[in-house]
N, C-alpha and C positions, 0 to 999 in steps of 0.2 A: 257577215255584215253586208247590209244592202248597199249595192253599188249605184249611187245616184250621180249621173253626170249632167247637171243643169247646164244651160248655155252660159258661156263667158264670152261676151262679144263687145265690139266697140260702139254698137248702136245704142242710142236711148229712145224712150218712148216719146211721142208727140205729147204736148200738154193735155192732161186728161185722158190720154190713151192708156190702155191696160192690157195685160195678159194675166189670166188666172187659170191654174191647173190643178185639179184634184186627181191623184193617182194612187193605185194600190199596188204593192210590190211584194214579191215572194222570193225568198233565198233559202236554200238548204244544201248542206254539203258536210262531209267528214274529212275533208282535205284541209289540214291546218299546217301552215308554215310557221316555224318557231322563229324567235328573235335572231337566231343564227341562220335562218334560211333553210332549215331541215324540214322536209315534208314528212308529216305524220298522217297517214291515210286510213288507219284502221280503228280510230276512236269513235266515240259517239257522235252522232250527227248534230250539227248546230242548225237550228231553224229560226228564221226571222220573218216576220211579216210586218208591213208598214202601210199606214194611210198617210199620205204626204200632201200638204197644200203648198203651192208655190205661186207667188204673184209679183207682178211688176205694175207700177203706176207712174205715169208721167206727171211729176210735180211741176216742172217747167219744161220748155223744149230742150233743155240741156241737162236736167236732173231727173233721174228716175229712182223711185223708191222701190226697194226689193225686200221680199219676205219669203223665208224658206222655213216652213213649220212641219215637222213630223207630228201630226195630230195624235197618232196612236202607233206605238211600237210594241210588238208582241215577240218575246224571245224565249227560247227553250232549247234544251238538248233532248235528244231522243230517250235519254235516261233520266230526265228531270220533269218536274211540273212547269207550268208556264208563268212568266212574269210579264206585266204590261205597264206602260206609261207613255208620257209625252217625250219626244226627243228634244234636243237642244233647239232653241229658237235662234234662227239666223236672220237679222234684220240690218239693213244698210241702205246705202245710196250710191248710185252710179253718176259720174259727171263726165259729159262729153267735152274733151279737151279742145278740139277744133272742128270746124264745120266741113272743111274740105275733105278730110279723111275721117272715117268712123274710128276714133281712137278714144278711149275712155279710161278713167281711173275709178275703182269702186272700193269703198270701205265697208266692211261688214262686222257687226258685233255678234259673236256666237255665244249665246247666253244659256247656261244650264238651267234645267227645270227641276233639279233635285241635286242631292249630294253624291250621286254616282254609286249608290248602294241599293241593290234590289235582289234579294237572295231568292233562288228557286231551290226547291227541296228535291232530293233524289227519290225516284219512284220505288227504289227497293233499298233495304238497309245494307251496310257493308258487312264485312266478316265479323265485326264486333257487335252487329245488331244496331248500328247507328245510322239514321237517315242523314247523310251528309247534305250540306248546303253549298251552292256555288253562286257567286255574284254574277248576275246578268243585267247590268244596268241598261236603261234606255237613254240615259244621259251621262256624260262624263264628269259632271260635277265641277267643271272648271271653265273659266271665262277666256275666250279667244278673241283676237282681232285679226281679221283677214284683210289684206290689201292686195288688190288685183289690177293689172294693167293689161288691157285688151285692145286688139286691133282687128277690123274686119274689111271685107272687100266683096264686091259682087259683080257679075257680069252686067252689061248694059240693059238686058231684058229683065234682070232681077231673078232669073230662074236658078242660077248657080251662085254660091256664096262660099266664103271661107272665113274662119276665125282663128286667131292665135292668141293665147293669153299666158301670163306668168303671174303667180300669186305667192304671197308669204303669210304664213300663219304664226302670229306670236302668242304663245301660250302662257298661262300662269301656273301657280302651285307647283313650280319646279318640273313641269312637263317640257318635253323638247320641242323647240321651234321647228317648223316644216316649211317646205316649199312645194308648190305644184306648177306644172306647165303642161300645156296641151293645145290640141288643134281640133278643128271641126270643119267638115266639108258637107254641103247639102245641095241637092238638086230637086227642082220641082217637075214632076211628071204629070202629063195629062191635065195641067192647070189645077190640080187638086191634091196630089200626093207628094209630099216631101219625103225623100229618102236621105237619111242623115247618118254620117259615120263620125265617130268621135274617138279620140285617144287622149289619155291623160297619164302623167306620172306623178308620183309623190315620193319625196325623200326628206330627210332632216337637213336643216341649213347647216352649212359647213361649220359656222361659228357656234353651233349649239352644243350644249353640255351633253354628257353621256345619257343614255336612255334611263328614265326614271325607274326606280326599283319595282314600282307597281306597274307592271307592263301588260296589264289586261288588253286584249285585242280590242275590246269594246271601248277602251279610252283612246284608241288610235295611237297609243304611245309606242314609239319604235316601229310603227307600221310603214312599210314601204312597198310600192308596187307599180306596175304599168296596168292601166285599166283601159278597156276599149268598149265601145257601145255601138249598137246599130239600132236606130230609131225610125219609125214611120209616123208621120203627122198627116192625117187626112182632113182636108178642109170640106166639112159637110155643107156649109154656106158661108156667107161673109163673115160670120163670127164664131160659129161653133167648130171645134176641132176634136178629133179622136186621136188618141196617142198610144203607141205601143212600142216597147223596147226590150232588147236583150243586152245585158251587160256582163262582162266577165273580167277576170284579172289575168295577167301573165307576168313572166319575168323577162320580156323581151328587151326592154331598155333598163328598167330599174327592177332589181330582184324582189321577189315577194318575201317579206319578213313580218312576223307577228300578225298574221291574217288567215282568216278562213276563205279559201279560194273556191268560188263556185259561181253559177249563173244566177243573175237577178232577172226575174221577169216582171214587167211593169205594163199595166194597162191604165189608161186615164182619159179624161175628158177636159177640154179647156175652152175658154171663151176669150175672144181677143177683139180689140177695136183700135 
């Protein structure tokens, strides 16, 4: 599963200000952690490629609209054919609570683009001569509502900043509710290059029901992890940005469960005003 760690921060865009990023990501691994946290590292390799659009737009000086759209997701195993489709559309708004401190609350609606069914066919028949099929959906087929509280701070010269956030994901169709929390630290070098480190955890909410019987890792059901990311953002000019990132999972804070664990490589371009 592609590991995307978009910024969660307390700042909002100025009115009519914007940030838009288009990026391509690649993920491939055969390391799977079961719902019990057991590592299976000798199975077929899971491969996923994505083209992701992300945007922010200042509706007012306190409200920013946000859109996160996986325009194209392409999934396969090394032993199957390929399936493709659009990922979940995540659209919402961020409201800056106070002016003195960058503190915001954000509500996002995670909207499925399909029913969560997209079968890939095995490249070779099994022992009975049957070409088996496996579901590799690009959307989980269920509606989510994310609520995020984020706070930010920066040095007086604006070159170093930090973000903290906590979020709850309320899911439908009997899926398990989740929470995330994380931090981000960035510094501007040579007036052009931001080097950014991010860390995020995901776990189920304490009050949530037991994991849904349909526990596909691509539905994120029962999926827990610690994720980290190293990003570079290069300011080509006053508006154009080049973006590169490496992201991975670990069990440092929250153990890995129901997840394929590997590195996500991302390259992108962005414009900002």
